[in-house]
C-alpha positions as CSV (number, residue, x, y, z in Angstrom):
1,M,46.9,-7.1,26.2
2,G,44.0,-6.8,28.6
3,C,43.2,-3.3,27.4
4,Y,43.2,-4.4,23.8
5,V,40.8,-7.3,24.5
6,T,38.6,-4.9,26.4
7,I,38.5,-2.5,23.3
8,V,37.7,-5.2,20.9
9,T,35.0,-6.5,23.2
10,V,33.4,-3.0,23.4
11,L,33.7,-2.6,19.5
12,L,32.1,-6.0,19.0
13,F,29.3,-4.9,21.5
14,L,28.6,-1.7,19.6
15,V,28.6,-3.4,16.1
16,L,26.2,-6.1,17.4
17,N,23.9,-3.6,18.8
18,L,24.0,-1.5,15.6
19,V,23.2,-4.6,13.7
20,E,20.4,-5.5,16.0
21,G,18.9,-2.1,15.7
22,A,19.1,-1.9,11.8
23,P,16.1,-2.1,9.7
24,Q,15.3,-5.7,8.4
25,V,15.6,-4.5,4.8
26,P,17.9,-1.6,3.7
27,C,15.0,0.0,1.7
28,Y,11.3,-0.1,1.4
29,F,9.2,1.2,-1.6
30,I,5.5,1.7,-1.7
31,F,3.1,1.8,-4.7
32,G,-0.7,2.0,-4.3
33,D,-3.9,4.2,-3.8
34,S,-5.3,6.3,-1.0
35,L,-5.0,3.3,1.5
36,L,-1.1,3.9,1.4
37,D,-0.8,7.6,0.0
38,N,0.9,9.8,2.5
39,G,1.0,13.2,0.6
40,N,1.5,12.6,-3.0
41,N,-1.9,14.1,-3.9
42,N,-1.5,17.2,-1.7
43,D,-0.7,19.6,-4.5
44,L,-2.6,17.9,-7.4
45,E,-5.6,19.2,-9.1
46,T,-7.8,16.6,-7.6
47,A,-10.8,16.2,-5.2
48,A,-9.0,13.2,-3.7
49,R,-6.9,14.9,-1.1
50,A,-6.6,14.5,2.7
51,N,-4.3,17.4,3.7
52,Y,-6.9,19.0,5.9
53,Q,-8.6,18.5,9.3
54,P,-10.1,16.1,10.5
55,Y,-7.6,13.9,8.6
56,G,-4.5,13.5,10.6
57,V,-6.1,14.4,13.9
58,D,-4.1,11.7,15.6
59,F,-1.0,11.9,13.6
60,P,1.9,13.7,15.2
61,D,2.3,16.1,12.2
62,G,-1.4,16.7,11.8
63,P,-2.9,16.6,8.3
64,T,-0.3,15.2,6.0
65,G,-2.2,13.7,3.0
66,R,-3.0,10.3,4.8
67,F,-6.7,9.3,4.3
68,T,-7.1,8.5,8.0
69,N,-7.0,9.9,11.5
70,G,-3.4,8.7,12.1
71,K,-0.9,6.3,10.6
72,N,-1.8,4.1,7.5
73,M,-0.6,0.7,6.8
74,A,2.6,1.9,5.1
75,D,3.6,3.7,8.2
76,F,2.9,0.7,10.5
77,L,4.9,-1.6,8.1
78,A,7.8,0.8,8.3
79,E,7.7,0.5,12.1
80,H,7.5,-3.3,11.9
81,L,10.6,-3.3,9.5
82,G,12.6,-1.4,12.0
83,F,12.7,2.0,10.2
84,D,13.0,5.1,12.5
85,H,11.0,7.2,10.0
86,Y,8.3,6.8,7.4
87,M,9.1,6.7,3.8
88,P,8.8,10.1,2.2
89,P,6.2,10.8,-0.7
90,F,7.8,10.9,-4.1
91,A,6.6,14.5,-4.4
92,N,8.9,15.6,-1.5
93,A,11.7,13.0,-1.6
94,T,15.1,14.5,-2.0
95,G,18.8,13.8,-1.5
96,D,20.1,10.4,-0.2
97,E,17.0,9.7,1.8
98,I,15.6,8.0,-1.4
99,L,18.2,5.2,-0.8
100,Q,16.1,4.0,2.1
101,G,12.7,4.2,0.1
102,V,10.0,6.3,-1.4
103,N,6.2,6.2,-1.3
104,Y,4.6,6.6,-4.7
105,A,1.1,5.9,-3.7
106,S,-1.7,8.3,-4.9
107,G,-5.4,8.6,-3.8
108,S,-7.9,7.5,-6.5
109,A,-5.2,5.9,-8.6
110,G,-5.8,2.5,-10.2
111,I,-4.3,-0.3,-12.4
112,R,-6.2,1.4,-15.3
113,N,-5.1,4.8,-16.4
114,D,-8.6,6.2,-16.5
115,T,-9.7,5.0,-13.1
116,G,-10.6,7.9,-10.8
117,S,-10.3,10.5,-13.6
118,H,-13.7,12.1,-12.6
119,L,-12.0,13.2,-9.4
120,G,-9.2,15.0,-11.2
121,Y,-5.5,14.2,-11.6
122,R,-4.1,11.1,-10.0
123,I,-0.9,9.2,-10.2
124,Y,-2.1,5.8,-11.6
125,L,0.2,2.9,-11.5
126,G,1.8,3.2,-14.7
127,K,2.9,6.8,-13.7
128,Q,4.0,5.6,-10.4
129,L,6.4,3.1,-12.2
130,E,7.6,6.0,-14.4
131,N,8.4,8.0,-11.1
132,H,10.2,4.9,-9.7
133,K,12.6,5.0,-12.8
134,V,13.3,8.6,-11.8
135,T,14.3,7.5,-8.3
136,I,16.4,4.6,-9.7
137,S,18.2,7.3,-12.0
138,R,18.8,9.4,-8.9
139,I,20.1,6.5,-7.0
140,A,22.3,5.5,-9.8
141,D,23.9,8.9,-9.5
142,L,24.4,8.2,-5.8
143,L,25.9,5.0,-6.2
144,G,27.8,5.4,-9.3
145,S,26.0,3.3,-11.8
146,T,22.6,1.8,-12.9
147,T,23.8,-1.6,-12.1
148,S,24.5,-0.7,-8.7
149,A,21.1,1.0,-8.4
150,K,19.4,-2.1,-9.5
151,N,21.5,-4.3,-7.3
152,H,20.3,-2.0,-4.4
153,M,16.7,-2.6,-5.5
154,N,17.2,-6.4,-5.2
155,K,17.5,-6.1,-1.5
156,C,14.4,-3.8,-0.8
157,L,10.9,-4.7,0.1
158,F,8.3,-3.4,-2.2
159,I,4.6,-3.3,-1.3
160,V,1.9,-2.8,-3.9
161,G,-1.7,-2.1,-2.8
162,I,-3.9,-1.2,-5.7
163,G,-7.1,-2.2,-7.6
164,S,-9.8,-0.9,-5.1
165,N,-10.4,2.2,-7.2
166,D,-10.6,0.1,-10.4
167,Y,-13.9,-1.0,-8.9
168,I,-15.1,1.9,-6.7
169,N,-14.2,4.7,-9.1
170,N,-14.7,2.8,-12.3
171,F,-16.4,-0.6,-12.7
172,L,-19.0,0.3,-10.1
173,M,-19.8,3.8,-11.6
174,P,-21.6,2.9,-14.7
175,E,-22.9,6.6,-14.9
176,V,-19.3,7.6,-15.4
177,Y,-17.4,4.8,-16.9
178,P,-18.3,2.3,-19.6
179,S,-16.4,-0.5,-18.2
180,S,-19.3,-2.5,-16.6
181,N,-21.2,-2.3,-19.8
182,L,-18.2,-3.5,-21.8
183,Y,-17.2,-6.4,-19.6
184,S,-18.7,-9.0,-17.3
185,P,-17.2,-9.1,-13.7
186,S,-15.0,-12.1,-14.7
187,Q,-13.8,-10.4,-18.0
188,Y,-13.0,-7.3,-16.1
189,A,-11.1,-9.1,-13.4
190,T,-9.1,-10.7,-16.3
191,I,-8.2,-7.5,-18.1
192,L,-7.1,-6.0,-14.8
193,I,-4.9,-8.9,-13.9
194,Q,-3.4,-8.9,-17.5
195,Q,-2.4,-5.3,-17.1
196,Y,-1.3,-5.6,-13.5
197,S,0.8,-8.6,-14.5
198,Q,2.8,-6.4,-17.2
199,Q,3.2,-3.6,-14.6
200,L,4.6,-6.0,-12.0
201,K,7.0,-7.5,-14.6
202,E,8.2,-3.9,-15.2
203,L,8.7,-3.5,-11.5
204,Y,10.8,-6.8,-11.5
205,E,13.0,-5.7,-14.6
206,D,13.8,-2.5,-12.7
207,G,15.3,-4.7,-9.8
208,A,12.4,-5.4,-7.5
209,R,12.6,-9.0,-6.1
210,K,10.8,-9.1,-2.9
211,I,7.3,-7.8,-3.7
212,T,4.1,-7.8,-1.5
213,L,0.8,-7.7,-3.3
214,F,-2.2,-6.6,-1.3
215,G,-5.5,-8.1,-2.4
216,L,-8.7,-6.1,-2.3
217,P,-10.8,-5.9,0.8
218,Q,-14.6,-6.6,1.2
219,I,-15.5,-3.4,-0.9
220,G,-19.1,-4.5,-0.8
221,C,-19.1,-3.8,3.0
222,I,-17.6,-0.3,2.9
223,P,-20.0,2.6,3.9
224,D,-20.0,4.0,0.5
225,Q,-21.3,0.8,-1.0
226,L,-24.0,0.5,1.8
227,K,-25.1,4.0,1.1
228,R,-25.2,3.6,-2.7
229,H,-27.4,0.5,-2.3
230,D,-29.4,1.7,0.6
231,T,-28.7,-1.2,2.8
232,L,-27.3,-2.1,6.1
233,F,-25.8,-5.3,4.7
234,C,-22.7,-6.2,2.6
235,V,-23.4,-5.9,-1.2
236,D,-22.8,-9.6,-2.4
237,S,-22.5,-8.7,-6.0
238,T,-19.7,-6.2,-5.3
239,N,-17.9,-8.8,-3.0
240,Q,-18.2,-11.5,-5.5
241,A,-16.7,-9.3,-8.4
242,V,-13.8,-8.4,-6.0
243,Q,-13.1,-12.0,-5.3
244,L,-12.8,-12.7,-8.8
245,F,-9.9,-10.3,-9.0
246,N,-8.4,-11.7,-5.8
247,N,-8.4,-15.3,-6.9
248,K,-6.7,-14.4,-10.1
249,L,-4.1,-12.2,-8.2
250,K,-3.3,-15.1,-6.0
251,A,-2.9,-17.3,-9.1
252,L,-0.6,-14.5,-10.6
253,V,1.7,-14.8,-7.7
254,D,2.4,-18.4,-8.4
255,D,2.9,-17.5,-12.1
256,L,5.4,-14.8,-11.4
257,N,7.4,-16.7,-8.8
258,T,7.5,-19.7,-11.3
259,N,8.6,-17.7,-14.4
260,L,10.7,-14.9,-13.1
261,P,14.1,-16.0,-11.8
262,D,14.7,-15.1,-8.0
263,A,11.3,-13.4,-7.8
264,K,9.6,-13.6,-4.4
265,F,6.0,-12.4,-4.7
266,I,3.6,-12.8,-1.8
267,Y,-0.2,-12.2,-1.6
268,I,-1.9,-10.6,1.4
269,N,-5.5,-11.7,1.9
270,M,-7.0,-8.3,2.7
271,Y,-10.5,-9.8,2.0
272,S,-10.5,-12.2,4.9
273,I,-8.4,-9.8,7.1
274,S,-11.0,-7.0,6.5
275,S,-13.9,-9.4,7.3
276,A,-12.3,-10.2,10.6
277,I,-11.7,-6.5,11.5
278,A,-15.3,-5.7,10.7
279,L,-16.4,-8.3,13.4
280,T,-14.5,-6.4,16.1
281,L,-15.1,-2.8,15.2
282,L,-18.0,-0.5,14.4
283,N,-18.8,-0.2,10.7
284,R,-19.9,3.3,10.8
285,P,-17.6,6.3,9.4
286,C,-16.0,8.3,12.2
287,C,-16.0,11.6,10.5
288,K,-19.0,13.6,9.1
289,V,-18.8,12.9,5.4
290,S,-19.7,15.0,2.3
291,D,-22.6,14.3,0.0
292,T,-20.9,16.4,-2.7
293,M,-17.5,16.1,-4.4
294,P,-15.5,14.6,-3.0
295,E,-18.5,12.5,-1.9
296,G,-17.8,10.2,1.0
297,Q,-14.8,12.0,2.3
298,C,-14.5,14.0,5.5
299,I,-16.1,17.4,5.6
300,P,-13.3,19.9,6.3
301,G,-13.0,21.2,9.7
302,K,-15.8,19.1,11.2
303,S,-14.8,17.2,14.4
304,P,-14.6,13.4,14.1
305,C,-16.0,10.9,16.6
306,L,-14.4,10.9,20.0
307,I,-13.8,7.2,20.5
308,R,-12.0,6.5,17.2
309,A,-10.3,3.3,18.3
310,T,-13.7,1.5,18.2
311,R,-14.3,2.4,14.4
312,F,-13.3,0.4,11.4
313,F,-13.8,3.3,8.9
314,Y,-12.8,7.0,9.2
315,D,-14.8,8.1,6.2
316,N,-16.9,6.2,3.7
317,F,-13.7,4.5,2.1
318,H,-10.8,4.3,4.4
319,P,-9.9,2.6,7.6
320,T,-9.2,4.3,10.9
321,E,-5.7,4.1,12.4
322,T,-6.9,1.3,14.4
323,G,-8.1,-0.7,11.2
324,N,-4.7,0.0,9.7
325,F,-2.9,-1.1,12.7
326,I,-4.7,-4.5,12.8
327,A,-4.4,-5.0,9.1
328,S,-0.7,-4.2,9.0
329,N,0.0,-6.5,12.0
330,R,-1.5,-9.5,10.2
331,A,0.1,-8.7,6.8
332,Y,3.5,-8.6,8.6
333,R,2.9,-11.6,10.9
334,A,0.0,-13.8,9.7
335,L,-2.4,-14.6,12.4
336,L,-4.1,-17.4,10.3
337,P,-2.7,-19.4,7.4
338,S,-5.1,-17.7,5.1
339,D,-3.9,-14.2,5.8
340,S,-0.9,-14.6,3.4
341,Y,0.4,-16.7,0.6
342,P,2.9,-18.4,0.3
343,M,4.4,-16.4,3.4
344,D,3.9,-13.3,5.4
345,I,6.1,-10.2,5.1
346,R,8.1,-11.1,8.2
347,H,9.2,-14.2,6.3
348,L,9.6,-12.5,2.9
349,V,12.1,-9.9,4.4
350,R,14.2,-12.8,5.9
351,A,14.5,-14.6,2.5
352,S,18.0,-15.1,1.4
353,N,19.9,-12.3,-0.1
354,L,22.9,-14.3,-0.9
355,Y,22.2,-14.2,-4.7
356,Y,22.1,-10.4,-4.7
357,D,25.1,-9.9,-2.6
358,D,27.2,-11.8,-5.1
359,Q,26.2,-9.6,-8.0
């Protein structure tokens, strides 16, 4: 009898430890642009690539397609969630690894299909959603049915970080794109949100329930904008346009949560978070940037600054690993009430799954 009790106790101990060490969600899917891309653009005909040095100088695998010196926000969030690996890019995802998640993000991608087209091919959000349907089909094959695949999606965390390029590589480039001549900043924000809303509803229809939406950072303060406007100070007109989008996106979260049964959308206030980071880190790019295509990205093979932990930006657009670390920490566990709405990612992943378990 004593031996039996001992065996049961050991088994319970092992089970409890396995549960304690398990990821907080069974799966994690990523949609977005170069702030989250981890290799989807590597083999595309595009200038928006980061699979060369000095990108990845602090990443264990070297240059992988991440637009920074080390980890990006998607990577840090994977660690927060308890995964022992980073989600594979859709371009390379195979086998049953897709059950735990896929990264669809693509450098220069936008909500609008034409955004970033001057740089070459990019996987815009509509196409990322098409790629996700391919993944769902593959998961259906693994689990036995489309219903099982969508029930699996119900339990996953989804993050979507997109929209910056719809300004940087569209609205703010009147020499290339007509959008700023066709729309006022308010009108442009409205049409972006309308299209984004439809895309998010499509994601919901494909089974997503826990969805994190990253607002846009202070684009008017990035080195690219300072250079374009020949100023040392943030470009107010750009930041005001971005905030029009952010305000509408936060309101969209309420609308989606109200009108889509069991939906749990949250908004991450990257505008205020990026403002706070800028107060603690130097605003100059760490790597030597190119003046030609791709303008503002790191020049291949040139050594970056030595003390990278003190810099906010790695090139003229993208944060350093340090910037990504701080931003992802505050997205996961809000430091201030204004960091997230209506909750942070930590609370989102703890939201009840009872409804989905009963399906």
